[in-house]
MARGU-549657 format. One line per 8 residues: number of its first residue (from 1); for each residue x, y, z of N, C-alpha, C, O, CB. Coordinates in steps of 0.1 Angstrom, whole numbers, always signed. Atoms other than C-alpha are relative to their C-alpha. Glycine has a CB too. Example, Ala and Ser with C-alpha at 12.3 -4.5 7.8 and 13.67 -1.06 7.14 Angstrom:
// MARGU-549657
1> +9 -12 +0 +123 -45 +78 +9 +12 +0 +19 +12 +7 -10 +0 +12  -9 -11 +0 +137 -11 +71 -8 +11 +8 -3 +22 +9 +4 +5 -14
This chain:
// MARGU-549657
1> +11 -6 -11 +862 +2145 +2369 -9 +10 -5 -21 +9 -2 +7 +7 +11  +9 -9 +6 +849 +2175 +2351 -8 -4 -12 -18 +2 -15 +6 +10 -3  +5 +4 +13 +843 +2157 +2319 -15 -6 +4 -25 -2 -2 +10 -12 -6  +14 +6 -5 +814 +2136 +2338 -8 +11 +6 -20 +11 +5 +3 -13 +10  +10 -11 -6 +802 +2167 +2357 -5 +9 -12 -15 +15 -10 +7 +11 +12  +6 -12 +10 +796 +2188 +2325 -3 -10 -13 -5 -4 -24 +12 +16 -3  +5 +6 +9 +789 +2159 +2304 +8 -1 -14 +3 -5 -25 -13 +5 -1  -7 -2 +10 +817 +2165 +2280 +6 -16 -6 +8 -25 +1 +12 +10 +6
9> -5 +12 +7 +830 +2137 +2256 +16 -1 -3 +22 -12 -6 -8 +0 -14  -14 +0 +0 +865 +2148 +2255 +4 +13 +8 -5 +21 +12 +7 +0 -14  -5 -9 -6 +890 +2172 +2271 -4 +14 -4 -3 +15 -16 +13 -1 -1  +3 -14 +7 +879 +2208 +2266 +13 +8 -5 +14 +16 -15 -9 +10 +10  -13 -7 +3 +914 +2221 +2267 +14 -8 -3 +17 -16 +5 +2 +8 +10  -14 +7 +4 +949 +2209 +2251 +9 +4 +0 +8 +15 +5 +1 -5 -9  -12 -8 +1 +983 +2218 +2246 +1 +9 -13 +9 +18 -14 +12 -9 +2  -1 -8 +10 +975 +2230 +2212 -12 +3 -5 -21 -5 -1 +8 -4 -9
17> +14 -1 +5 +945 +2245 +2194 -5 -8 -7 +3 -14 -14 -3 +11 -6  +7 +12 +6 +920 +2222 +2179 -9 +8 -10 -19 +13 -5 -9 -10 +10  +7 -7 +9 +906 +2239 +2147 -13 -8 -1 -21 -3 -8 +7 +1 -14  +16 +2 +3 +873 +2217 +2151 -9 +7 +9 -21 +7 +7 -4 -14 +2  +9 -12 -7 +862 +2243 +2177 +4 +13 -3 +5 +21 +6 +0 -1 +16  -2 -12 +7 +871 +2271 +2157 -13 +8 -3 -20 +4 -12 +6 -3 -12  +11 -6 +3 +842 +2299 +2160 +4 +10 -12 +13 +18 -10 -6 +7 +14  -2 -11 +10 +844 +2319 +2129 -6 +11 -1 -15 +13 -9 -1 -3 -11
25> +6 -15 +0 +835 +2354 +2136 +1 +6 -13 +9 +1 -22 +7 +10 +11  -4 -9 +14 +832 +2380 +2106 +14 +0 -2 +18 -4 -12 -4 +14 +1  -15 -3 +2 +870 +2388 +2111 +8 -11 -2 +18 -11 -10 +6 +7 +10  -5 +12 +1 +878 +2352 +2115 +0 -6 -16 +9 -10 -22 -8 -8 +10  +5 +6 +13 +860 +2342 +2083 +9 +7 -10 +18 +1 -17 -17 +3 -4  -8 -4 +8 +876 +2368 +2065 +13 +0 -2 +17 +3 -13 -2 +6 +0  -15 +3 -3 +911 +2363 +2077 +5 -14 -8 +15 -14 -16 +2 -2 +18  -1 +13 +5 +907 +2326 +2067 -3 -1 -16 +2 -10 -23 -10 -8 +7
33> +2 -1 +14 +893 +2336 +2032 +12 +4 -8 +16 -1 -18 -11 +8 -2  -13 -8 +8 +924 +2360 +2025 +11 -12 +3 +18 -15 -7 +5 +18 +8  -10 +12 -2 +946 +2331 +2038 +0 -11 -11 +10 -15 -16 -2 -7 +13  +1 +10 +12 +933 +2307 +2014 +4 +4 -13 +11 -2 -20 -12 -4 -1  -4 -8 +12 +936 +2332 +1986 +16 -2 -3 +21 -6 -13 -4 +15 +1  -13 -1 +1 +971 +2335 +1995 +6 -11 -6 +12 -11 -17 +6 +3 +12  -4 +13 +3 +978 +2299 +1995 -3 -4 -15 +7 -9 -21 -7 -10 +9  +5 +3 +12 +959 +2294 +1962 +8 +8 -11 +10 +3 -23 -16 +3 +1
41> -8 -9 +9 +980 +2321 +1945 +13 +0 +3 +20 +9 -3 -4 +14 -1  -13 +3 -1 +1011 +2310 +1958 +8 +13 +4 +19 +15 +0 +5 -6 -13  -5 -11 -3 +1018 +2344 +1975 +5 -2 +13 +7 -13 +19 -8 +11 -2  -5 +1 -15 +1032 +2354 +2010 -10 +10 +6 -14 +21 +1 +17 +4 +3  +8 -11 -8 +1012 +2369 +2038 +7 -3 +16 +14 -12 +20 -19 -4 +0  +1 +0 -17 +1015 +2377 +2077 -11 +2 +8 -17 +12 +8 +9 +9 +4  +11 -2 -8 +991 +2370 +2100 +5 +4 +14 +12 -3 +21 -10 -12 +0  -2 -4 -15 +992 +2391 +2132 -11 +3 +7 -22 +4 +1 +8 +11 +2
49> +11 -2 -10 +971 +2397 +2162 +3 -1 +15 +14 -7 +17 -10 -8 -2  -2 -1 -13 +970 +2400 +2198 +1 -13 +7 -3 -22 +0 -11 +8 +4  -3 +11 -6 +978 +2371 +2222 -17 -5 +3 -26 +2 +7 +10 +2 +14  +13 +7 +0 +948 +2347 +2222 -12 +3 -10 -24 -1 -8 -6 +2 +13  +14 -3 +10 +927 +2361 +2191 +0 -11 -8 -9 -9 -16 +0 +13 -10  +2 +11 +10 +932 +2328 +2172 +8 -3 -12 +5 -11 -20 -12 +2 -5  -11 +1 +11 +962 +2331 +2150 +3 -15 -4 +1 -20 -15 +13 +6 +6  -4 +15 +1 +973 +2295 +2157 -10 -9 -6 -8 -17 -14 +3 -7 +15
57> +12 +8 +3 +938 +2281 +2155 -2 +2 -15 -3 -7 -22 -12 +3 +8  +2 -3 +15 +933 +2297 +2123 +7 -5 -12 +4 -7 -24 +2 +11 -1  -14 +5 +8 +965 +2288 +2109 -4 -16 -1 -5 -21 -12 +17 +3 +8  +5 +14 +2 +955 +2251 +2116 -11 -3 -6 -10 -13 -13 -2 -5 +9  +13 +0 +9 +920 +2255 +2101 +6 +2 -12 +1 -6 -20 -11 +11 +4  -3 -1 +11 +938 +2267 +2071 +7 -12 -6 +5 -17 -17 +5 +12 -1  -8 +13 +6 +963 +2237 +2069 -13 -10 -3 -16 -14 -15 +13 -8 +14  +12 +8 +0 +932 +2215 +2076 -10 +0 -15 -13 -10 -22 -10 +5 +13
65> +8 -3 +11 +911 +2232 +2048 +7 -4 -15 +1 -10 -24 -4 +16 +2  -7 -2 +10 +938 +2235 +2023 +8 -15 -3 +12 -17 -15 +10 +11 +3  -6 +13 +0 +953 +2198 +2030 +14 +3 +2 +21 -6 -3 -2 -8 -14  -16 -4 -2 +989 +2213 +2039 +5 -6 +11 -1 -8 +22 +3 +16 +2  -6 +7 -13 +1013 +2197 +2061 +7 +12 +7 +8 +23 +1 +12 -14 -3  -7 -10 -7 +1033 +2215 +2088 +14 +5 -9 +18 +17 -9 +3 -6 +15  -13 -4 +8 +1066 +2214 +2064 -3 +12 -11 +6 +20 -14 +5 -14 -8  +8 -7 +10 +1044 +2233 +2038 +0 +18 +6 +3 +28 +0 -16 -8 -1
73> +6 -11 -5 +1033 +2260 +2061 +11 +6 +9 +16 -2 +18 -14 -3 +7  -10 -5 -8 +1059 +2282 +2078 -7 +8 +14 -17 +14 +14 +11 +9 -10  +4 -8 -12 +1057 +2296 +2114 +13 +5 +5 +22 -2 +8 -7 -9 +12  -11 -8 -1 +1082 +2322 +2120 +1 +8 +14 +6 +19 +14 +1 +9 -13  -1 -5 -12 +1077 +2329 +2157 +15 +3 +4 +19 +14 +7 -7 -8 +8  -14 +0 -2 +1113 +2322 +2165 +9 +10 -9 +17 +18 -4 +5 -15 -2  -7 -9 +10 +1128 +2341 +2135 -7 +14 +2 +2 +23 -1 -3 -6 -16  +4 -12 +0 +1107 +2371 +2141 +0 +6 +16 -6 +16 +18 -11 +1 -7
81> +1 -2 -15 +1112 +2371 +2182 +10 +13 -1 +5 +23 +5 +4 -14 +9  -9 -13 -2 +1143 +2398 +2178 -5 +13 -7 -1 +23 -3 +14 -3 -7  +4 -11 +6 +1124 +2421 +2155 -10 +10 +8 -14 +20 +3 -6 -5 -13
């Protein structure tokens, strides 16, 4: 219904963030560059930020850019929940 009304080709919201729609602000661009460096150097990093600031979308964009699979990329939300 709303897709026809607004002339959209696909649903604007999904269950998971889609990195194709990532807006790279200066801060997001810097974070992505730093994360790419961490992956290239095989280092460890922690990505933190407030709810809805783009952590998951940025992580998915990193995985797409670097050709990583989810099994290679750690998500420790459950492990850190008690901290």
